N, C-alpha and C positions, 0 to 999 in steps of 0.2 A: 248510104245513110250516113250521117252525120254522128260523132258521137252523142249519145242520148245525154238530155238534161236531167232526166230524173228517171230514177228505178223505183217502179212500183210494185209492190209485193201484195197480191189479192190476199186476203186473210179473212177465210171462212169458218166462222165459228159453229160446232156441232154443239146445239141447243134446242131449246125450246121456246115456243111463245109465251106461255103463260108461268114467267119466272122473272120474278121482279122484286127479291126479299129485302133489298134496301131502298125501293119506293114508297115512301108514306101515302103517294096518291094514288097508288094500288095495293093500300092497303097490305103491304108488305109480303106479297103473294107467293107462295114458293111449293105450289102442288107439283109432283111428282109428273115426269114427262109423259107425253102419248108416245110409249117406244115405238110401237107399229109404226105409227105416221113419221117419226123422227128418221126411222131407217128407211121406210119409202124415202123422203124428200133428201137424204144424204144419196141413195142412190141414183137418182133423177140428176143431183147436183154433177156427181161423179160424171154421169153419163151425158148429160149436154153441156154443161159448164167446162169440165176437164179441156175436150177437145180444143174449144173456142180459146181456152187459157194457154192451149198447147203445153199444159201439164206444169206450167209455171204460176202454182199457188200452193199456199198452205192451210193444212185442216187443224182448227185449234180445237182440241177433242175435251169436251167439260167434263171434270171430276168434281163431285164437292160433297157438301153436308146434306144436299136433296136430290140427287143421283149421283152415288158414289161409283158404281159399276156397270151399271145399263150402256154405256157409250163404249165400252172396252170389251165386248162381248160379240158374238155373232146376233145378227147379220152386217153390224157394223164394222166389223174386222173385215170383212170379204170386201167391203168398199173403199176401205183403206190400201189394201191391197192390189186393189183396182186403180186407185189414185195413185200408188205409188208406181205402179206399172206404165203411168202416165207421164211420171216426173214429178207429181208432187210431193210435198210434204208433210210432215205432221208435227202438231206440235202439244204439249201437254198445256191444259188449260183447267188451271184449278178455279173453283168458285168454293172457297172455303169458310164464306162470311157466316154468321149466324143471323139467321133474318131480324131487321130491326138494331141488331148489335154489332154487325162487322167483324171485323178480325183480330179482334183485341185479344184471344185467345193463341194466335199462332206462335209456334217456337221454332228456332231453326232445326232442332233433331226431328220433329213431327214433320217439317215441311221435306227435309232431307230425304226419311223414310218413304213418305207419299210418293215421293216424285221418283224415287229408285223401283219402287213396287210397280208404278205405274208405265216406266221404260220398259220393266222387263217384260210386263204381259205384253205390250205392242210388239217389242221385238221380239217373243216365243211365237206372236201371232204370223211374222214376217211383213210386220210395217213398222219399223223402228221410227222412233220420235226424234228429233234433230233440233227441235226449238223449244220454246216456251211463251208461254201467255197468261199472263194475270188476271183473274177474274176482274171487272171492276176495275181495270189498271193498277191493279194490286201488285205493289211490290217493293216490301220491306229491304232496308240496306243491305241487310244482312245474306238475301238471297242472291247477290251476282256471284261470290263464293261457292256456293251452291250448285248453281247453274255451270261453272266454271268447270270444278270437281266433277259432276256426273256428265259433262260432255255435250250440255245443251248450250252450243255456242252461238246459238241466234234468239233474240228476245225481241219479242212485239207487245211487250207490256207500255211502252213508253206512251204519253199521251201530253205533248207540252202543254203548260200553262195549268193543267187541270189539278185539282187537289181534293181528296175525300179521307180525312184522318180515321175516319170508322173503318176504312178498307185498306189502311196502310198504301194509301195512293198520295205521292205528293212529287209531281213531275213541275211545280213551280221553278221558272229557271233553266229547267232541263234545255237541251239543244232540240232546236226544231229539224234535224237531218241526222240520217244514221252514223254511228260513229261508236266504236269501244267503251263500254262501260268501264269504270275504275271500280275497285271492291269497298273504297270507302262511302261514297256516296255515287247513285245512280244519277243524280242531276248534275255533277259536275262535268265539263266539256273534256272531249278525249284530250289527253296530254297532260291534266291534272290527277294526281293522286297515282294509286299503281295500277296501270291497265291489266284487265283482265283479258280472257279469251272470248267473252261474251259481246256478240255484235249488237248493238240496238236498233232497230229499226221502227221509228215512233208512228204514230199516226199521224196521216198528213194533215198540215194545219196551215191556215192563209195569212199566220201570223200576229192574228189581232186579238183573240180571246181563245180560249177553250171551251167555248159553247160547241153544242153539235152541230149549229149550223155552219161553224167556222172550220169543220173537219170532214176528209173524206170517209164519212159514217153513212153508209147507202140508204139505211130505212130510215134516217133521220133528216133526209134532204130530199130534193130533186134535180133533175138531170143538170139544169140552167145553173143551179149553185154549185154542184158537185164539180163542174167543169170551170166556175169562176174560182173555186178555192184550187182545182190542179193548176190553172193557170197562173196563180199567185205564187205558188210554189217552183213552177215553171221560171216565173220573173224574177224570183228568190235567186235558185242556182245560178242563171246567166247575171245576174249583177254579181254573184261571189264569185263566178267564174271556175265552179265544179259542181259536180252534178249531185243531187240530192236524193237521198234513199229514205223510202217512207211506206207505208204500209195503207190499204183500200180496207176498211172494213164492212164486211156483210155477214149474212146468216144462212144457212141451211133452208129456215123457214122462208127465204125469200121464193124459192120455187114454187111455194104455193101460193104466190100474190105475182101475175105476171108483170105487172109494173114495175116491182122491184129486181125482179130478173133481166127485165129489159133495160132498166136504167142502169144497172151494174154492167153491161155487156156494152153498151151505147157509151159509157165513160170509157170503159178499155179503148172501145175506138178511136176514141178521141185522144187518147193517150199514146196511142201507137201511130198517128198522125201527126202528132205535136211533140217532137222532140221528147217521146218517152219510150221505155220498154218495161213490160212485163216480167218480174223475174220471183222465182222461189226464194226463201229466205237464203239457202246455199249459195244459188247465182249472183244474189246481190251482194252476199260477202264477197265473195269470190272478185268480183267487179272491183268493190273497194279495196281488195287487198292489192290487185293489180296495179291500181290508179297511185297508189301509196309506196310500191316498191321500187 
């Protein structure tokens, strides 16, 4: 096989369907999760998707104002250990927004301590986290330094072109490809500012705008469109003569909808036969480092 043009990181959010604290058209719903159902969905994901992905994926584990601890307890921890045994990785995935108000209350000290505690819990359970992913693509500029110091050296918060000030999400002008974040501004390209050790793997985007239909967001699209977006990324990588590093977003709730699960698997099959490879965050970061050496 020729060198891949796209390194695709499957990023699966551990969450629940009835959660939309920042969506007025859903009345800012923030009901607690059906924990037993979520645990069963996650177990099925690991059992069915894990082998198909050959362990090359990341589980982004929700924590936040409306579900602080449940996904950091058993039986979820057992699923995380099984996923890790396959080769998968875990990401801390905070949803710190207050319904209808956003994340204006956040401060660096609070986030640093919250991340430290979540990392410690997962590590103690035998499922250490290696990555980070901000809920609603939230990423205050000061967060890079916190992740760098904490040892979370892969991030999947980026959504090129997307902006939601209420959630500390501003990715306008950000690179559409993977690269190392600088400490001053997460939208600056690598080489500008003070380079961190945090490797950004943004949501795959066709380069037009940040609407869901122009991204690799499984539950907001159909297979034909996902393939179109992927092909736009592959074409861009070929034109620039360098591989691209992006992530593909879907959720544990997909397991309950056969069409979503089937769609995700079909896209992965297309990627594997069209100059792409599936990679965990660490594998993608290692490949990028090898090329830069």
